[in-house]
VOGU-3710 file (C-alpha; in Angstrom, 3 decimals, decimal comma):
1> mqsaevivsl> 145,912/114,428/85,036  145,107/115,145/88,629  146,248/118,369/90,201  149,480/118,373/92,168  147,689/119,299/95,398  145,435/116,240/95,117  148,362/113,910/94,424  150,388/115,286/97,336  147,369/114,957/99,609  146,750/111,339/98,544
11> lskkaqnden> 150,416/110,431/99,042  150,381/112,015/102,478  147,208/110,183/103,538  148,549/106,861/102,279  151,827/107,374/104,153  149,917/108,286/107,304  147,511/105,338/107,172  149,934/102,600/106,148  153,519/103,143/107,259  154,650/99,884/105,628
21> fvfqrlyrhl> 153,353/100,836/102,204  156,053/100,932/99,529  155,574/103,824/97,112  156,445/102,996/93,532  156,544/104,951/90,299  156,835/108,350/91,976  158,984/109,511/89,081  155,945/109,676/86,791  154,478/112,489/88,904  157,301/114,678/87,634
31> fnpdfyrmay> 155,674/114,455/84,190  152,744/116,537/85,480  153,232/120,263/84,652  151,015/121,190/87,610  153,795/120,104/89,987  156,059/122,766/88,502  153,383/125,444/88,785  152,861/124,468/92,423  156,640/124,496/92,998  156,897/127,945/91,403
41> rhmreegrmf> 154,100/129,329/93,592  155,677/127,851/96,720  159,124/129,235/95,903  157,652/132,676/95,105  155,727/132,731/98,411  158,902/131,893/100,321  160,860/134,600/98,507  163,262/132,172/96,850  162,914/133,786/93,430  165,041/136,271/91,571
51> eadvfntavv> 163,795/139,125/89,401  164,641/137,261/86,210  162,735/134,123/87,261  159,566/133,874/85,195  157,552/130,679/84,822  157,885/129,486/81,241  155,629/126,675/80,072  157,889/125,847/77,120  160,881/125,331/79,419  158,829/123,120/81,747
61> davieklkse> 157,612/121,076/78,775  161,211/120,635/77,633  162,256/119,466/81,109  159,357/116,993/81,204  160,399/115,596/77,825  163,966/115,205/79,077  162,689/113,450/82,208  160,569/111,113/80,096  163,493/110,225/77,861  165,784/109,979/80,921
71> tyypqplfqq> 168,199/112,554/79,536  167,685/115,279/82,163  170,779/116,326/84,062  170,829/119,331/86,404  173,437/122,009/85,858  176,475/121,920/88,189  176,304/124,210/91,209  180,013/124,917/91,312  182,491/126,007/88,693  186,215/125,407/88,952
81> ntsrvksrlh> 187,855/128,832/88,553  191,434/127,973/89,346  193,155/124,846/90,514  191,653/125,041/94,013  188,996/127,726/93,993  185,384/126,904/93,219  182,683/129,504/92,754  179,015/128,850/93,377  176,795/129,295/90,337  173,203/130,449/90,280
91> pplhdrlvee> 171,178/127,339/89,348  168,672/127,848/86,545  164,984/128,074/87,399  164,094/124,743/85,796  166,583/122,908/88,045  165,178/124,610/91,115  161,622/123,726/90,031  162,511/120,048/89,628  164,208/120,119/93,036  161,169/121,717/94,668
101> avrqlleaiy> 158,756/119,263/93,009  160,803/116,304/94,269  160,981/117,886/97,734  157,201/118,235/97,849  156,674/114,605/96,811  159,116/113,280/99,393  157,833/115,573/102,123  154,280/114,330/101,546  155,462/110,758/102,105  157,936/111,159/104,959
111> eprf> 156,602/114,122/106,951  153,622/112,197/108,439  156,068/109,586/109,777  158,113/112,149/111,667
//
């Protein structure tokens, strides 16, 4: 598998050179564990990590397997406490890593157009 940086760079160049190109099968890039390592590094550099957040390869492998079998569902961000009050939950690290990996893929494609 190619590294995440190379894939993001290639997507960005393709989006820049051919604005009518239709990207397909982007979902398969989420099967690459390097995207989650890159997402973790990026989130750590921006200070979006908590003390308990430690990169765990086994958890990432489990998320990739769920993505492959199309059974991955992120945890809800809000919890209904009473009839009208909702409290915001702390999303687990693996959900934030998937979100960051998707953000990086989409940014590589759409940022050159803006």
